[in-house]
Backbone as JSON Lines, residues from 0, in Angstrom:
{"i":0,"aa":"M","n":[93.69,89.04,122.98],"ca":[92.68,88.4,122.17],"c":[92.55,89.22,120.88]}
{"i":1,"aa":"R","n":[92.49,88.54,119.77],"ca":[92.3,89.18,118.47],"c":[90.86,88.93,118.03]}
{"i":2,"aa":"I","n":[90.13,90.02,117.77],"ca":[88.71,89.95,117.44],"c":[88.48,90.5,116.05]}
{"i":3,"aa":"L","n":[87.71,89.76,115.25],"ca":[87.28,90.22,113.93],"c":[85.81,90.57,114.04]}
{"i":4,"aa":"G","n":[85.49,91.85,113.89],"ca":[84.11,92.3,113.87],"c":[83.6,92.31,112.44]}
{"i":5,"aa":"I","n":[82.36,91.86,112.26],"ca":[81.77,91.79,110.92],"c":[80.39,92.44,110.93]}
{"i":6,"aa":"D","n":[80.18,93.39,110.02],"ca":[78.86,93.97,109.77],"c":[78.38,93.34,108.46]}
{"i":7,"aa":"P","n":[77.47,92.35,108.54],"ca":[77.12,91.58,107.35],"c":[76.31,92.35,106.32]}
{"i":8,"aa":"G","n":[76.48,91.98,105.08],"ca":[75.74,92.52,103.95],"c":[76.14,91.74,102.72]}
{"i":9,"aa":"Y","n":[75.59,92.1,101.58],"ca":[76.02,91.43,100.35],"c":[76.65,92.42,99.37]}
{"i":10,"aa":"A","n":[76.31,93.69,99.47],"ca":[76.98,94.71,98.65],"c":[78.24,95.18,99.38]}
{"i":11,"aa":"I","n":[78.09,95.37,100.69],"ca":[79.2,95.81,101.54],"c":[79.2,94.98,102.82]}
{"i":12,"aa":"V","n":[80.33,94.37,103.11],"ca":[80.54,93.66,104.38],"c":[81.63,94.43,105.11]}
{"i":13,"aa":"G","n":[81.23,95.1,106.2],"ca":[82.23,95.82,106.97],"c":[83.04,94.86,107.81]}
{"i":14,"aa":"F","n":[84.33,95.14,107.97],"ca":[85.15,94.32,108.85],"c":[86.09,95.21,109.65]}
{"i":15,"aa":"G","n":[86.43,94.74,110.83],"ca":[87.38,95.44,111.67],"c":[88.1,94.43,112.54]}
{"i":16,"aa":"V","n":[89.41,94.48,112.51],"ca":[90.22,93.56,113.32],"c":[90.88,94.38,114.42]}
{"i":17,"aa":"V","n":[90.67,93.95,115.67],"ca":[91.28,94.63,116.8],"c":[91.98,93.62,117.7]}
{"i":18,"aa":"S","n":[93.01,94.1,118.36],"ca":[93.66,93.32,119.4],"c":[93.18,93.91,120.72]}
{"i":19,"aa":"Y","n":[92.83,93.04,121.67],"ca":[92.31,93.51,122.94],"c":[93.04,92.81,124.08]}
{"i":20,"aa":"H","n":[93.71,93.6,124.9],"ca":[94.42,93.06,126.07],"c":[94.18,94.01,127.24]}
{"i":21,"aa":"G","n":[93.75,93.45,128.36],"ca":[93.45,94.28,129.52],"c":[92.28,95.18,129.21]}
{"i":22,"aa":"A","n":[92.51,96.45,129.2],"ca":[91.45,97.4,128.85],"c":[91.81,98.16,127.59]}
{"i":23,"aa":"E","n":[92.77,97.67,126.83],"ca":[93.3,98.38,125.67],"c":[92.91,97.7,124.36]}
{"i":24,"aa":"F","n":[92.29,98.48,123.49],"ca":[91.97,98.03,122.13],"c":[92.97,98.66,121.18]}
{"i":25,"aa":"V","n":[93.5,97.85,120.27],"ca":[94.4,98.35,119.24],"c":[93.84,97.92,117.89]}
{"i":26,"aa":"P","n":[93.51,98.88,117.02],"ca":[93.0,98.51,115.7],"c":[94.14,97.98,114.84]}
{"i":27,"aa":"L","n":[93.9,96.84,114.19],"ca":[94.91,96.25,113.31],"c":[94.61,96.55,111.85]}
{"i":28,"aa":"E","n":[93.34,96.45,111.49],"ca":[92.92,96.77,110.12],"c":[91.4,96.85,110.09]}
{"i":29,"aa":"Y","n":[90.9,97.67,109.19],"ca":[89.46,97.75,109.0],"c":[89.17,98.2,107.57]}
{"i":30,"aa":"G","n":[87.96,97.92,107.13],"ca":[87.58,98.27,105.78],"c":[86.3,97.57,105.4]}
{"i":31,"aa":"A","n":[86.16,97.3,104.11],"ca":[84.94,96.67,103.62],"c":[85.24,95.73,102.48]}
{"i":32,"aa":"I","n":[84.53,94.64,102.49],"ca":[84.49,93.73,101.35],"c":[83.32,94.21,100.51]}
{"i":33,"aa":"T","n":[83.57,94.53,99.26],"ca":[82.49,95.04,98.41],"c":[82.27,94.13,97.21]}
{"i":34,"aa":"T","n":[81.02,94.07,96.79],"ca":[80.68,93.32,95.58],"c":[79.89,94.24,94.67]}
{"i":35,"aa":"E","n":[80.05,94.05,93.4],"ca":[79.45,94.94,92.4],"c":[78.0,94.58,92.11]}
{"i":36,"aa":"A","n":[77.15,95.59,92.09],"ca":[75.76,95.39,91.66],"c":[75.79,94.88,90.22]}
{"i":37,"aa":"G","n":[74.85,94.04,89.89],"ca":[74.78,93.49,88.54],"c":[75.56,92.19,88.38]}
{"i":38,"aa":"T","n":[76.39,91.88,89.36],"ca":[77.13,90.61,89.34],"c":[76.18,89.5,89.81]}
{"i":39,"aa":"R","n":[76.31,88.32,89.22],"ca":[75.47,87.19,89.67],"c":[75.6,87.07,91.18]}
{"i":40,"aa":"F","n":[74.46,86.79,91.83],"ca":[74.45,86.76,93.29],"c":[75.4,85.69,93.83]}
{"i":41,"aa":"A","n":[75.43,84.53,93.21],"ca":[76.32,83.46,93.67],"c":[77.78,83.9,93.58]}
{"i":42,"aa":"A","n":[78.13,84.67,92.55],"ca":[79.49,85.17,92.42],"c":[79.81,86.19,93.52]}
{"i":43,"aa":"R","n":[78.8,86.97,93.92],"ca":[78.99,87.93,95.02],"c":[79.26,87.17,96.32]}
{"i":44,"aa":"L","n":[78.49,86.11,96.57],"ca":[78.7,85.3,97.78],"c":[80.09,84.68,97.77]}
{"i":45,"aa":"N","n":[80.52,84.21,96.62],"ca":[81.85,83.61,96.49],"c":[82.94,84.64,96.79]}
{"i":46,"aa":"A","n":[82.77,85.86,96.31],"ca":[83.75,86.93,96.57],"c":[83.82,87.24,98.06]}
{"i":47,"aa":"I","n":[82.66,87.28,98.72],"ca":[82.63,87.53,100.16],"c":[83.39,86.42,100.88]}
{"i":48,"aa":"Y","n":[83.11,85.19,100.51],"ca":[83.8,84.06,101.15],"c":[85.31,84.16,100.95]}
{"i":49,"aa":"D","n":[85.74,84.38,99.71],"ca":[87.18,84.44,99.42],"c":[87.87,85.55,100.2]}
{"i":50,"aa":"D","n":[87.26,86.74,100.25],"ca":[87.89,87.86,100.96],"c":[87.92,87.61,102.47]}
{"i":51,"aa":"L","n":[86.84,87.05,103.0],"ca":[86.82,86.75,104.44],"c":[87.83,85.64,104.77]}
{"i":52,"aa":"D","n":[87.94,84.66,103.9],"ca":[88.93,83.59,104.06],"c":[90.34,84.19,104.12]}
{"i":53,"aa":"F","n":[90.61,85.15,103.24],"ca":[91.9,85.84,103.23],"c":[92.14,86.55,104.57]}
{"i":54,"aa":"L","n":[91.11,87.27,105.07],"ca":[91.25,87.98,106.35],"c":[91.5,87.02,107.5]}
{"i":55,"aa":"C","n":[90.8,85.9,107.51],"ca":[90.98,84.9,108.58],"c":[92.38,84.3,108.54]}
{"i":56,"aa":"N","n":[92.88,84.03,107.35],"ca":[94.24,83.49,107.22],"c":[95.28,84.53,107.61]}
{"i":57,"aa":"R","n":[95.06,85.78,107.24],"ca":[96.03,86.84,107.51],"c":[96.09,87.22,108.99]}
{"i":58,"aa":"F","n":[94.92,87.35,109.64],"ca":[94.9,87.86,111.01],"c":[94.71,86.79,112.07]}
{"i":59,"aa":"R","n":[94.29,85.62,111.7],"ca":[94.08,84.52,112.65],"c":[93.31,84.98,113.9]}
{"i":60,"aa":"P","n":[92.08,85.49,113.72],"ca":[91.34,85.97,114.89],"c":[90.98,84.84,115.84]}
{"i":61,"aa":"D","n":[90.89,85.18,117.12],"ca":[90.47,84.22,118.14],"c":[88.97,84.03,118.13]}
{"i":62,"aa":"C","n":[88.26,85.05,117.66],"ca":[86.79,84.99,117.6],"c":[86.28,86.03,116.61]}
{"i":63,"aa":"I","n":[85.03,85.85,116.25],"ca":[84.35,86.79,115.35],"c":[83.11,87.3,116.04]}
{"i":64,"aa":"A","n":[82.91,88.61,116.0],"ca":[81.7,89.24,116.52],"c":[80.9,89.73,115.31]}
{"i":65,"aa":"I","n":[79.65,89.33,115.24],"ca":[78.82,89.67,114.08],"c":[77.48,90.22,114.56]}
{"i":66,"aa":"E","n":[76.91,91.1,113.75],"ca":[75.62,91.68,114.12],"c":[74.51,90.67,113.9]}
{"i":67,"aa":"R","n":[73.63,90.57,114.9],"ca":[72.43,89.73,114.76],"c":[71.5,90.43,113.77]}
{"i":68,"aa":"L","n":[71.0,89.68,112.81],"ca":[70.15,90.27,111.79],"c":[68.8,90.67,112.35]}
{"i":69,"aa":"Y","n":[68.35,91.83,111.9],"ca":[67.03,92.32,112.27],"c":[66.48,93.08,111.07]}
{"i":70,"aa":"F","n":[65.34,92.66,110.57],"ca":[64.74,93.33,109.43],"c":[63.28,93.59,109.72]}
{"i":71,"aa":"N","n":[62.82,94.76,109.3],"ca":[61.41,95.06,109.48],"c":[60.73,95.52,108.2]}
{"i":72,"aa":"S","n":[61.45,95.47,107.09],"ca":[60.82,95.95,105.86],"c":[61.04,95.03,104.67]}
{"i":73,"aa":"N","n":[62.1,95.21,103.94],"ca":[62.31,94.56,102.65],"c":[62.73,93.09,102.8]}
{"i":74,"aa":"Q","n":[61.81,92.17,102.46],"ca":[62.1,90.74,102.6],"c":[63.19,90.28,101.64]}
{"i":75,"aa":"K","n":[63.21,90.82,100.43],"ca":[64.23,90.43,99.46],"c":[65.62,90.75,100.01]}
{"i":76,"aa":"T","n":[65.78,91.95,100.53],"ca":[67.07,92.33,101.11],"c":[67.42,91.44,102.3]}
{"i":77,"aa":"A","n":[66.43,91.15,103.13],"ca":[66.66,90.31,104.31],"c":[67.17,88.94,103.91]}
{"i":78,"aa":"I","n":[66.57,88.36,102.91],"ca":[66.99,87.02,102.47],"c":[68.4,87.07,101.89]}
{"i":79,"aa":"D","n":[68.7,88.08,101.09],"ca":[70.04,88.19,100.51],"c":[71.11,88.42,101.57]}
{"i":80,"aa":"V","n":[70.83,89.29,102.55],"ca":[71.8,89.52,103.63],"c":[71.97,88.25,104.45]}
{"i":81,"aa":"A","n":[70.87,87.53,104.69],"ca":[70.95,86.27,105.45],"c":[71.82,85.25,104.7]}
{"i":82,"aa":"Q","n":[71.72,85.22,103.38],"ca":[72.57,84.3,102.61],"c":[74.04,84.7,102.72]}
{"i":83,"aa":"A","n":[74.31,85.99,102.66],"ca":[75.69,86.46,102.8],"c":[76.2,86.13,104.2]}
{"i":84,"aa":"R","n":[75.35,86.29,105.19],"ca":[75.72,85.97,106.57],"c":[76.02,84.48,106.7]}
{"i":85,"aa":"G","n":[75.26,83.65,105.99],"ca":[75.53,82.22,106.0],"c":[76.91,81.89,105.46]}
{"i":86,"aa":"V","n":[77.34,82.6,104.44],"ca":[78.68,82.42,103.88],"c":[79.74,82.81,104.93]}
{"i":87,"aa":"I","n":[79.46,83.87,105.67],"ca":[80.38,84.32,106.71],"c":[80.47,83.28,107.83]}
{"i":88,"aa":"V","n":[79.33,82.74,108.23],"ca":[79.31,81.69,109.26],"c":[80.06,80.46,108.77]}
{"i":89,"aa":"L","n":[79.86,80.08,107.52],"ca":[80.56,78.94,106.95],"c":[82.08,79.15,106.98]}
{"i":90,"aa":"C","n":[82.52,80.32,106.6],"ca":[83.96,80.6,106.6],"c":[84.53,80.49,108.02]}
{"i":91,"aa":"A","n":[83.82,81.06,108.99],"ca":[84.28,80.97,110.38],"c":[84.35,79.52,110.82]}
{"i":92,"aa":"E","n":[83.35,78.74,110.48],"ca":[83.32,77.32,110.86],"c":[84.49,76.57,110.23]}
{"i":93,"aa":"K","n":[84.77,76.82,108.97],"ca":[85.87,76.14,108.29],"c":[87.22,76.5,108.92]}
{"i":94,"aa":"H","n":[87.32,77.69,109.49],"ca":[88.56,78.11,110.16],"c":[88.56,77.74,111.65]}
{"i":95,"aa":"G","n":[87.44,77.21,112.13],"ca":[87.36,76.85,113.55],"c":[87.33,78.06,114.48]}
{"i":96,"aa":"I","n":[86.79,79.16,114.0],"ca":[86.75,80.4,114.79],"c":[85.37,80.54,115.41]}
{"i":97,"aa":"P","n":[85.28,80.63,116.74],"ca":[83.96,80.82,117.36],"c":[83.38,82.18,117.0]}
{"i":98,"aa":"M","n":[82.05,82.19,116.77],"ca":[81.35,83.43,116.43],"c":[80.38,83.79,117.54]}
{"i":99,"aa":"F","n":[80.25,85.09,117.77],"ca":[79.32,85.61,118.76],"c":[78.5,86.7,118.1]}
{"i":100,"aa":"E","n":[77.2,86.71,118.37],"ca":[76.35,87.71,117.72],"c":[75.79,88.69,118.75]}
{"i":101,"aa":"Y","n":[75.61,89.92,118.3],"ca":[75.15,91.0,119.16],"c":[74.1,91.83,118.43]}
{"i":102,"aa":"T","n":[73.13,92.29,119.19],"ca":[72.11,93.18,118.64],"c":[72.67,94.61,118.62]}
{"i":103,"aa":"P","n":[72.06,95.48,117.81],"ca":[72.49,96.89,117.83],"c":[72.38,97.5,119.25]}
{"i":104,"aa":"L","n":[71.37,97.14,120.0],"ca":[71.22,97.64,121.36],"c":[72.41,97.23,122.23]}
{"i":105,"aa":"Q","n":[72.85,95.98,122.12],"ca":[74.0,95.5,122.89],"c":[75.27,96.25,122.51]}
{"i":106,"aa":"V","n":[75.44,96.52,121.21],"ca":[76.62,97.24,120.75],"c":[76.6,98.66,121.31]}
{"i":107,"aa":"K","n":[75.45,99.33,121.25],"ca":[75.34,100.7,121.77],"c":[75.65,100.74,123.26]}
{"i":108,"aa":"M","n":[75.13,99.78,124.0],"ca":[75.38,99.73,125.45],"c":[76.87,99.53,125.73]}
{"i":109,"aa":"A","n":[77.51,98.63,125.0],"ca":[78.92,98.32,125.25],"c":[79.85,99.45,124.83]}
{"i":110,"aa":"V","n":[79.52,100.16,123.75],"ca":[80.42,101.18,123.21],"c":[80.14,102.56,123.82]}
{"i":111,"aa":"V","n":[78.85,102.91,123.94],"ca":[78.48,104.24,124.39],"c":[77.98,104.24,125.83]}
{"i":112,"aa":"G","n":[77.4,103.11,126.27],"ca":[76.83,103.04,127.61],"c":[75.37,103.45,127.64]}
{"i":113,"aa":"Y","n":[74.77,103.61,126.47],"ca":[73.38,104.05,126.36],"c":[72.75,103.34,125.17]}
{"i":114,"aa":"G","n":[71.7,102.56,125.42],"ca":[71.09,101.74,124.39],"c":[70.35,102.48,123.3]}
{"i":115,"aa":"R","n":[70.04,103.76,123.54],"ca":[69.35,104.55,122.52],"c":[70.28,105.57,121.86]}
{"i":116,"aa":"A","n":[71.57,105.3,121.94],"ca":[72.55,106.2,121.34],"c":[72.33,106.29,119.83]}
{"i":117,"aa":"E","n":[72.63,107.45,119.28],"ca":[72.56,107.66,117.84],"c":[73.77,107.01,117.17]}
{"i":118,"aa":"K","n":[73.6,106.68,115.89],"ca":[74.68,106.05,115.13],"c":[75.97,106.89,115.19]}
{"i":119,"aa":"R","n":[75.84,108.21,115.06],"ca":[77.0,109.1,115.11],"c":[77.73,108.99,116.45]}
{"i":120,"aa":"Q","n":[76.98,108.84,117.55],"ca":[77.6,108.71,118.86],"c":[78.42,107.42,118.94]}
{"i":121,"aa":"V","n":[77.86,106.34,118.42],"ca":[78.57,105.05,118.43],"c":[79.83,105.15,117.59]}
{"i":122,"aa":"M","n":[79.72,105.78,116.43],"ca":[80.88,105.91,115.55],"c":[81.97,106.77,116.2]}
{"i":123,"aa":"D","n":[81.58,107.85,116.88],"ca":[82.56,108.72,117.51],"c":[83.22,108.02,118.7]}
{"i":124,"aa":"M","n":[82.44,107.29,119.5],"ca":[83.03,106.57,120.63],"c":[83.96,105.45,120.14]}
{"i":125,"aa":"T","n":[83.6,104.81,119.04],"ca":[84.48,103.8,118.44],"c":[85.82,104.44,118.08]}
{"i":126,"aa":"R","n":[85.76,105.6,117.46],"ca":[86.97,106.34,117.09],"c":[87.81,106.65,118.33]}
{"i":127,"aa":"R","n":[87.15,107.11,119.39],"ca":[87.86,107.48,120.62],"c":[88.48,106.26,121.32]}
{"i":128,"aa":"I","n":[87.7,105.18,121.42],"ca":[88.2,103.97,122.08],"c":[89.43,103.42,121.37]}
{"i":129,"aa":"L","n":[89.41,103.53,120.02],"ca":[90.52,102.99,119.23],"c":[91.62,104.02,118.97]}
{"i":130,"aa":"H","n":[91.46,105.24,119.51],"ca":[92.46,106.31,119.36],"c":[92.74,106.61,117.89]}
{"i":131,"aa":"L","n":[91.68,106.7,117.1],"ca":[91.81,107.0,115.68],"c":[91.62,108.5,115.46]}
{"i":132,"aa":"A","n":[92.28,109.04,114.46],"ca":[92.18,110.46,114.16],"c":[90.8,110.83,113.61]}
{"i":133,"aa":"Q","n":[90.18,109.9,112.89],"ca":[88.86,110.17,112.33],"c":[87.99,108.92,112.39]}
{"i":134,"aa":"I","n":[86.7,109.13,112.19],"ca":[85.76,108.01,112.19],"c":[86.06,107.12,110.99]}
{"i":135,"aa":"P","n":[86.17,105.82,111.21],"ca":[86.48,104.9,110.1],"c":[85.43,104.96,108.99]}
{"i":136,"aa":"K","n":[85.89,104.83,107.78],"ca":[85.02,104.79,106.61],"c":[85.24,103.48,105.89]}
{"i":137,"aa":"P","n":[84.28,102.89,105.25],"ca":[82.88,103.32,105.25],"c":[82.23,103.06,106.6]}
{"i":138,"aa":"D","n":[80.98,103.51,106.75],"ca":[80.23,103.32,107.99],"c":[80.2,101.85,108.41]}
{"i":139,"aa":"D","n":[80.16,100.95,107.43],"ca":[80.12,99.51,107.72],"c":[81.38,99.06,108.46]}
{"i":140,"aa":"A","n":[82.51,99.67,108.16],"ca":[83.75,99.34,108.86],"c":[83.69,99.84,110.3]}
{"i":141,"aa":"A","n":[83.14,101.04,110.5],"ca":[82.98,101.57,111.86],"c":[82.04,100.67,112.66]}
{"i":142,"aa":"D","n":[80.97,100.2,112.02],"ca":[80.04,99.29,112.7],"c":[80.74,97.99,113.09]}
{"i":143,"aa":"A","n":[81.58,97.48,112.2],"ca":[82.3,96.23,112.48],"c":[83.27,96.42,113.64]}
{"i":144,"aa":"L","n":[83.95,97.55,113.69],"ca":[84.85,97.83,114.8],"c":[84.08,97.95,116.11]}
{"i":145,"aa":"A","n":[82.9,98.57,116.06],"ca":[82.06,98.66,117.27],"c":[81.65,97.27,117.74]}
{"i":146,"aa":"L","n":[81.36,96.37,116.82],"ca":[81.03,94.99,117.2],"c":[82.21,94.31,117.88]}
{"i":147,"aa":"A","n":[83.42,94.55,117.36],"ca":[84.61,93.96,117.97],"c":[84.81,94.52,119.39]}
{"i":148,"aa":"I","n":[84.59,95.81,119.56],"ca":[84.7,96.42,120.9],"c":[83.66,95.82,121.83]}
{"i":149,"aa":"C","n":[82.44,95.66,121.32],"ca":[81.36,95.06,122.11],"c":[81.77,93.68,122.61]}
{"i":150,"aa":"H","n":[82.35,92.88,121.73],"ca":[82.76,91.54,122.16],"c":[83.89,91.6,123.17]}
{"i":151,"aa":"G","n":[84.84,92.49,122.95],"ca":[85.93,92.63,123.91],"c":[85.41,92.95,125.3]}
{"i":152,"aa":"H","n":[84.46,93.85,125.38],"ca":[83.87,94.2,126.67],"c":[83.08,93.04,127.25]}
{"i":153,"aa":"S","n":[82.33,92.35,126.43],"ca":[81.49,91.25,126.94],"c":[82.35,90.06,127.35]}
{"i":154,"aa":"A","n":[83.44,89.84,126.68],"ca":[84.31,88.72,127.01],"c":[85.02,88.93,128.34]}
{"i":155,"aa":"T","n":[85.02,90.19,128.81],"ca":[85.67,90.49,130.09],"c":[84.66,90.85,131.16]}
{"i":156,"aa":"G","n":[83.38,90.54,130.91],"ca":[82.4,90.66,131.98],"c":[81.55,91.9,132.0]}
{"i":157,"aa":"V","n":[81.72,92.84,131.06],"ca":[80.83,93.99,131.0],"c":[79.43,93.48,130.7]}
{"i":158,"aa":"Q","n":[78.41,94.15,131.15],"ca":[77.04,93.65,131.07],"c":[76.5,93.66,129.64]}
{"i":159,"aa":"V","n":[76.95,92.76,128.82],"ca":[76.43,92.57,127.48],"c":[76.23,91.09,127.3]}
{"i":160,"aa":"Q","n":[74.99,90.68,127.04],"ca":[74.76,89.26,126.82],"c":[75.22,88.89,125.43]}
{"i":161,"aa":"Q","n":[75.94,87.8,125.33],"ca":[76.42,87.33,124.04],"c":[75.78,85.99,123.74]}
{"i":162,"aa":"R","n":[75.75,85.65,122.49],"ca":[75.24,84.35,122.07],"c":[76.21,83.79,121.06]}
{"i":163,"aa":"E","n":[76.81,82.66,121.4],"ca":[77.73,82.03,120.47],"c":[76.92,81.28,119.43]}
{"i":164,"aa":"I","n":[77.33,81.4,118.18],"ca":[76.69,80.67,117.09],"c":[77.43,79.37,116.93]}
{"i":165,"aa":"R","n":[76.73,78.29,117.05],"ca":[77.34,76.96,116.88],"c":[76.73,76.3,115.64]}
{"i":166,"aa":"T","n":[77.44,75.35,115.11],"ca":[76.95,74.61,113.96],"c":[75.57,74.06,114.3]}
{"i":167,"aa":"G","n":[74.63,74.25,113.39],"ca":[73.28,73.77,113.6],"c":[72.34,74.83,114.11]}
{"i":168,"aa":"D","n":[72.88,75.97,114.6],"ca":[72.01,77.06,115.04],"c":[71.37,77.71,113.82]}
{"i":169,"aa":"T","n":[70.2,78.25,114.02],"ca":[69.54,78.97,112.95],"c":[70.22,80.33,112.82]}
{"i":170,"aa":"V","n":[70.48,80.73,111.62],"ca":[71.17,82.0,111.39],"c":[70.2,83.02,110.85]}
């Protein structure tokens, strides 16, 4: 199974593509889609769509794992990230790729085995699971890879509840 993990944002969208067979994860590519501050917001959304479209065409993922949005402070940021996430959902829908969303707690449980794990612990376990020499940079890419690992584990029955996003669901 080929999984595309996405850490949504509008300045930085982390992505990680992994192949998962049996109990083995193999990283195929990871990085970040970045947009420049000061650029019209609609142009930033368009750039995110175009780059994600390129990734979907290049890697042909079987599914996408994305972080469920959670905000407790800045409403402006929340709305902008939600709009960027909508562009990501649209791209997945146009490619016919099923999407699954996970909370940070679910990712921590799947990757580290402990729901209160620190970010550094998740990043280090991601590195170890993928047999990487160092923690992926930027942090958004490491987060996206952790999401892909989370989905791989949940798709094979590890105790992580998943929620598939279908057309018409609230994002």
